[in-house]
C-alpha positions as CSV (number, residue, x, y, z in Angstrom):
1,X,-19.8,-2.9,35.3
2,X,-17.8,-6.3,35.7
3,X,-15.4,-7.3,33.1
4,X,-17.8,-10.2,31.7
5,X,-20.6,-7.7,31.5
6,X,-18.5,-5.1,29.8
7,X,-17.2,-7.7,27.2
8,X,-20.8,-8.6,26.5
9,X,-21.8,-5.0,26.1
10,X,-18.8,-4.5,23.7
11,X,-19.7,-7.5,21.5
12,X,-23.4,-6.2,21.2
13,X,-22.2,-2.7,20.4
14,X,-19.6,-3.8,17.9
15,X,-22.1,-6.0,16.1
16,X,-24.5,-3.1,16.0
17,X,-21.9,-0.9,14.4
18,X,-21.0,-3.6,11.8
19,X,-24.7,-4.2,10.9
20,X,-25.0,-0.4,10.2
21,X,-21.8,-0.4,8.1
22,X,-23.0,-3.5,6.1
23,X,-26.3,-1.8,5.4
24,X,-24.6,1.4,4.4
25,X,-22.4,-0.3,1.8
26,X,-25.5,-2.1,0.4
27,X,-27.5,1.2,0.4
28,X,-24.7,2.9,-1.6
29,X,-24.4,0.1,-4.2
30,X,-28.1,0.3,-4.9
31,X,-28.2,4.1,-4.9
32,X,-25.2,4.5,-7.4
33,X,-25.6,1.8,-10.1
34,X,-23.6,3.9,-12.5
35,X,-20.4,3.7,-10.2
36,X,-19.7,0.1,-11.7
37,X,-19.3,1.5,-15.2
38,X,-17.0,4.4,-14.1
39,X,-14.7,2.2,-12.1
40,X,-14.7,-0.5,-14.6
41,X,-13.4,2.0,-17.2
42,X,-10.5,2.8,-15.0
43,X,-9.2,-0.9,-14.8
44,X,-6.1,-1.1,-17.1
45,X,-6.9,-3.4,-20.1
46,X,-9.7,-5.1,-17.9
47,X,-6.9,-7.1,-16.2
48,X,-9.2,-8.3,-13.5
49,X,-13.0,-8.8,-13.0
50,X,-14.9,-6.0,-11.1
51,X,-17.1,-7.7,-8.6
52,X,-17.7,-5.0,-5.9
53,X,-17.4,-1.2,-6.3
54,X,-17.9,-0.7,-2.6
55,X,-16.6,-3.2,-0.2
56,X,-17.6,-4.1,3.3
57,X,-14.9,-5.8,5.3
58,X,-16.2,-9.2,6.0
59,X,-13.1,-10.0,8.2
60,X,-14.8,-7.8,10.9
61,X,-17.5,-10.4,11.3
62,X,-14.9,-13.0,12.3
63,X,-13.9,-11.0,15.5
64,X,-15.6,-12.6,18.4
65,X,-14.9,-14.1,21.9
66,X,-13.1,-11.9,24.4
67,X,-12.8,-8.9,22.1
68,X,-9.2,-8.6,22.9
69,X,-8.6,-5.9,20.5
70,X,-5.0,-4.6,20.4
71,X,-4.9,-2.4,17.3
72,X,-6.9,-0.5,14.8
73,X,-5.4,-0.1,11.3
74,X,-6.7,2.4,8.7
75,X,-5.6,1.9,5.1
76,X,-6.6,3.8,2.0
77,X,-9.2,1.9,0.0
78,X,-9.9,-1.6,-1.4
79,X,-7.8,-2.7,-4.2
80,X,-8.0,-5.5,-6.7
81,X,-7.9,-8.6,-4.4
82,X,-10.1,-6.8,-1.7
83,X,-13.1,-6.4,-4.0
84,X,-13.4,-10.0,-5.2
85,X,-16.4,-12.0,-4.2
86,X,-14.4,-14.6,-2.5
87,X,-12.5,-11.9,-0.4
88,X,-14.4,-8.8,0.4
89,X,-11.9,-7.8,3.1
90,X,-9.2,-5.1,3.6
91,X,-5.4,-5.5,3.5
92,X,-5.4,-9.1,2.1
93,X,-2.7,-8.6,-0.4
94,X,1.2,-8.3,0.1
95,X,0.8,-5.2,2.3
96,X,-1.5,-7.1,4.6
97,X,1.1,-10.1,4.8
98,X,3.8,-7.6,5.6
99,X,1.8,-6.0,8.3
100,X,0.8,-9.2,10.0
101,X,4.4,-10.7,9.8
102,X,5.6,-7.4,11.5
103,X,3.0,-7.5,14.2
104,X,3.7,-11.2,14.9
105,X,7.5,-10.9,14.9
106,X,7.5,-8.3,17.4
107,X,4.7,-9.8,19.7
108,X,2.4,-6.9,19.1
109,X,-0.4,-9.2,18.5
110,X,-0.7,-13.0,18.7
111,X,-4.0,-13.6,16.9
112,X,-4.2,-11.0,14.0
113,X,-7.7,-12.0,12.9
114,X,-9.1,-11.6,16.4
115,X,-7.0,-8.7,17.7
116,X,-6.8,-6.2,14.7
117,X,-9.6,-4.0,13.3
118,X,-8.8,-3.0,9.8
119,X,-10.7,-0.1,8.2
120,X,-10.1,2.1,5.2
121,X,-10.5,5.9,4.5
122,X,-13.0,5.1,1.9
123,X,-14.7,1.7,1.0
124,X,-14.8,2.5,-2.6
125,X,-12.7,0.3,-4.8
126,X,-10.3,1.5,-7.5
127,X,-7.3,-0.3,-9.2
128,X,-5.1,2.2,-7.5
129,X,-5.8,4.7,-4.8
130,X,-5.2,7.9,-6.8
131,X,-7.8,6.8,-9.4
132,X,-10.5,7.9,-6.8
133,X,-9.8,11.3,-8.2
134,X,-11.0,10.4,-11.5
135,X,-14.4,9.3,-10.3
136,X,-15.9,12.7,-11.4
137,X,-19.4,11.5,-11.6
138,X,-19.3,10.3,-8.1
139,X,-17.2,12.9,-6.4
140,X,-19.9,13.5,-3.8
141,X,-20.1,9.9,-2.9
142,X,-16.3,9.7,-2.6
143,X,-16.5,12.6,-0.1
144,X,-19.5,11.1,1.8
145,X,-17.9,7.7,2.1
146,X,-14.7,9.3,3.7
147,X,-16.9,11.2,6.3
148,X,-18.6,8.0,7.0
149,X,-15.5,6.0,7.4
150,X,-14.0,8.6,9.8
151,X,-17.2,8.5,11.9
152,X,-16.9,4.6,11.8
153,X,-13.3,4.8,13.0
154,X,-14.4,7.1,15.9
155,X,-17.3,5.1,16.9
156,X,-15.1,1.8,17.0
157,X,-12.2,3.6,18.6
158,X,-14.4,5.0,21.4
159,X,-15.4,1.3,22.1
160,X,-11.8,0.0,21.9
161,X,-9.4,2.9,22.9
162,X,-6.3,1.2,21.5
163,X,-3.5,2.7,19.2
164,X,-4.8,3.5,15.6
165,X,-2.2,3.1,12.8
166,X,-3.1,5.3,9.9
167,X,-1.1,4.0,7.0
168,X,-0.6,6.1,3.8
169,X,0.0,9.8,4.4
170,X,0.6,11.6,1.1
171,X,-3.0,12.3,0.4
172,X,-4.0,13.3,4.0
173,X,-3.7,17.1,3.5
174,X,-5.5,20.2,2.4
175,X,-6.7,19.7,-1.3
176,X,-5.5,16.0,-1.0
177,X,-7.6,13.1,-2.0
178,X,-8.4,12.3,1.7
179,X,-9.0,15.9,2.8
180,X,-12.7,15.1,3.6
181,X,-11.6,12.2,5.9
182,X,-9.0,14.4,7.5
183,X,-11.6,17.2,8.2
184,X,-14.1,14.8,9.8
185,X,-11.3,13.3,12.0
186,X,-10.4,16.7,13.1
187,X,-14.1,17.5,13.9
188,X,-14.5,14.3,15.9
189,X,-11.3,14.1,17.8
190,X,-10.8,16.8,20.4
191,X,-7.3,18.3,20.5
192,X,-5.0,16.6,23.1
193,X,-7.7,14.2,24.1
194,X,-6.6,10.7,25.1
195,X,-8.2,9.2,22.0
196,X,-6.6,11.6,19.7
197,X,-3.1,10.9,21.2
198,X,-3.5,7.3,20.1
199,X,-3.8,8.3,16.4
200,X,-0.5,7.5,14.8
201,X,0.6,7.9,11.1
202,X,2.9,5.8,9.1
203,X,4.2,5.1,5.6
204,X,2.6,2.2,3.7
205,X,3.4,-1.3,4.3
206,X,4.1,-1.8,0.5
207,X,7.6,-2.3,-0.6
208,X,8.8,-2.5,3.0
209,X,8.4,1.2,3.6
210,X,6.8,0.9,7.0
211,X,9.5,-1.6,8.2
212,X,12.3,0.4,6.9
213,X,11.0,3.6,8.5
214,X,10.7,1.9,12.0
215,X,14.2,0.2,11.5
216,X,15.7,3.8,10.6
217,X,14.1,5.1,13.8
218,X,15.8,2.2,15.8
219,X,19.2,3.1,14.3
220,X,18.8,6.7,15.1
221,X,17.6,5.8,18.7
222,X,19.3,2.6,19.6
223,X,17.9,2.7,23.3
224,X,14.3,2.5,22.1
225,X,12.3,-0.8,21.9
226,X,10.4,-1.5,18.8
227,X,7.1,-0.4,20.3
228,X,8.7,2.8,21.5
229,X,10.0,3.4,18.0
230,X,6.7,2.9,16.4
231,X,5.1,5.3,18.9
232,X,7.8,7.9,18.4
233,X,7.6,7.8,14.5
234,X,3.9,7.6,14.4
235,X,3.4,10.5,16.8
236,X,5.9,12.7,14.8
237,X,4.0,12.1,11.6
238,X,0.6,12.5,13.3
239,X,1.6,15.8,14.8
240,X,2.5,17.1,11.3
241,X,-0.3,15.6,9.3
242,X,-3.5,15.5,11.5
């Protein structure tokens, strides 16, 4: 298969995957009408309008052209800004800005909107990630959505075998909030397989934690390049967590 033919195939396959993802989100929203009330009750003092309980990342629809994907990023779940009608996208707040600035500064990507695929461990919105634990009436949905997002990651990763940055690690563990996601990842990715070796784990971008961690690695290992430091730290965390 020539490069142009392969690119055309990838575009069609990616669009098919996104259509399925979009339909699944709509199906969940229709099937769980009471989720709105449960999530709304968890918003502190109704500080912002709840517009979407489950969020499809519309930024994925903007990826086109040569499909020059450099990186897949997996965050936790949609927050306040991500669920708004005008947004409906992942990592659009301060953390997303920190991430994009870091990637551009170190020439890891040049066109973030075209070269990064951003997913979550669940598309269910809450004011803060840990509030997902309080969705007692929809516990099965929270688990089902994590299985689906792990499968979505694997399907996209198979199409674009690039590094995957999994940010946010504290709840990826046995009896942790993201145990269902972790279990599905371990079911899908064979040990020591080339794709699994591309799964890297990191601290959150929030509060500069990611950047501080990479800078610390560079201080400890001054001969490493930035990309080598990222690979080293991400692999160390992944070997412990996944």
